[in-house]
N, C-alpha and C positions, 0 to 999 in steps of 0.2 A: 504493500500500500504506500503510495507516494506521500512524503511528508509535506505539509503546507509550507509555502515559502516563508523564510524567516525575515521579518520586517523589523528593523531597528528604529525605534522612535526616540531619537535624540533631538534636542533643540539647542542650537548654539546661537544666542542672540547676536544679531548683526550689529555693527556700529550704528547703523541708521535706526534700528529698533531701540537701542539704548538711548540714543539722542531724543527720540520721540517721547520715550518714557520720562526722561529727565525734564524736558520742556513742558510736556503736558501736565505732569504731576504738580509742578510748581505753578504753572499757569492756572490750573483749576483751584489750587489751595490759597495762594497769596492774594489775588484779587478778590476772591470770595470772602476771605477774612477781612480785608480792607473795606469792602463794600458793606459788610455786616457791621463793622466797627463804626464807620461813618454814619450808617443808618441809626445805630444805637445812640449816637450823640444827637440825633434829631435834626440832622442836616437836610437841606432840600434835596429833592431827587437830582436836580441839575448838578449840585455839588458832588453827589455820589458818583454820577457819571463822569464828571470832569476829573475827579480824583482817581477813579478807576482807570480811565483811559491813560492818564499820566503815568500811573503805576505800571500798566501793561507796556507802555512804550519804554519806560526806563528798565523794567524787568526783562523785557525781551532783549534789549541791547546788552544789559549786564550778563544775562545768561548766555547769549550768543557769543559774547566776547570771552566769557569763561570757557565755553566749549572750544573756541578757536585756540586759546592759549594752552588748554590742556592737550589738544591734538598736536600742536606745535611742539610742546614739551616732550610728548611721547616720541615724535619723529626725531627731534634733536638727541634725545637720550639713546635711541636706537642707533643712530649714526655714530655717536661718540663711542658706544660700546663695540660697534662693529670695527671701527678703526683700531681700537685697542686689541681686539681679537686678531685682526690682520697682522698687527705688529708682533704679537706673541707667537703666531705661527711662523713668522720669519726669524725672530730672534731666539726663541726657545722652543723649537719644534718638538723636541723629545718630550718636554714637559706637557705640551699640548696633546701629543699622541697618548701620553699616559692618562690625561684627563678623559680622552675619548674612550680609552680602555676601561676606565672606572665606570663610565656610563653604561657600557655594554655588560660589565660584570654585574651591575645592579639588575640587569635583565636575565641573569643566570647563564651567560655564555662562559664557556671554559677558556683557559688561556690559549689552547690550540685553536679554538673556534674564532676567538676575537682577533688574534694577531693578523690574519690575512685581511680581515674586514678593516682594521685600523690602517694597515698599509695601503689598501686600495683607496680608502677615503682620503688619506693625507696626500695622495698624488694630485688631487684636484683641489686647489686652494679655495676656490669659491664655494664648492660643496662642503669642504672642511669647515670653513668659517660659518656657512649657513647652519651646519649641524651644531656647532658650538653655540651659536646664537639661540637656537631653539631648545636644545636639550641640556646645555649647561646653564644658560642664563634665563631660559624660558621666555624669550622675546621673539615676537613675530614682526616682520617688516610692515610698518604702517603704510596705508595708502597715501601717496604724496599729495593727493587732493583732499585728504580727510579733513584738514583744518577748516577750509572754506565750507565744505558740505556740512560739517558738524555745527558750525556757527549758524548757518542758514536754517538747518533742520530744527535746532533747539529754539531759535528765535521764533520761527513760524509756529511751532508746536505750543510755545508759551502764549503767543497771541491767540491761537485757536482756543486753548484752554481758558484763557482769561476772559474772552468774550462771552463764554457760557454763563457765568454768574452775573455778568454786568448787563447782558441783553434785556432782562426784565425791567431794569431801571430805565432803559432807553425806550421801552415800548409801553410801560404803564405809568400814568401820571401820579398815581397815589403811592406814596412811599411805603406804607404798610403792606399794600398788595404786592408791590414790587419785591419787597423783602421776602415775603412768604413764597412767592413764585421762585425767586432766586434760590432760596434754601432748598425747595423741592427739586428744582431742575438740576442744581449743582450736586446735591446728594445722589440723585439718580445717575448723573454723569460720572461722579466719583466711583460709584459702585460698578458701572459698566466698564469704566477705564480699568479699575482694579481687577475685575473679572477677566477681561481679555488679556490684561498684562499677566495674570496668573496662567492662562492657557498658553501664552507664548513662552513664559519662563519656566514652566513645569511646576509651579506652585498650585495648590488646590484653588480653583477659580473662585469658589464661594468665600473661602477664607481670605483670599487676596482682596476680593471686593469689599468685604466687611471691614477689613483692616484699613483700606483706603478711605472708606466713608468715615470711620472713627477718627482718623488723623485729620482729615479735612474739616469734619464737623466740629471737632474739639478746638481747632485753631479759630474757626469762625465764632464759636460760642464764647471763647475767652476774649476775643477782640470786641464782640458785642457787649459783653458784661463789663469790661473795663471802660468802654466808651460811655455806657449808661452810668457807671459809677462816677466817672470823672465829670460827665456832663451834668 
């Protein structure tokens, strides 16, 4: 009887997915808390909208710049470490060969088995350095266009997330009604965002959705309560 095909269900979050999660999670939470806080202080709807739009603009720029700098740092770190590995394979090749051998020993290869592998690998300097970068240092070569893509993805995700809690204040003239709708819409959006984030990252979707709602709801509740207390 033929066996059913083996299907491996692994998910490795791409850089783009991670950027969307970073931007969207902050975009949903921070403007939501700000709008709730300003509403709690009894401000007019127009002030809530103005403050919210200003925060979304500033937050998206700050988050995008942070993503750009982080990606640039990763790229520069990789290049610096690669240059160091190239120098070491040129200046102390025997030591580097021994480091390769140690990696293979950790996988259970005997001395007789690993010697020809080490010698073959060390004949091609590029592959040798690539091997050391990945298996000794645990570094993968970043996409050279990653910094710009990361900045744009995070910024746009932040804007998209931030407009969700702010849109009821733009559409409804009554502050109390706008606040209630904003709370309902945003909590639903937080749950859906957490749910699908859980499906993508391998976390239980319902647990991820509830956790996301609790974090965003707590932030907004604290901001609202402080604003009412101060006001």
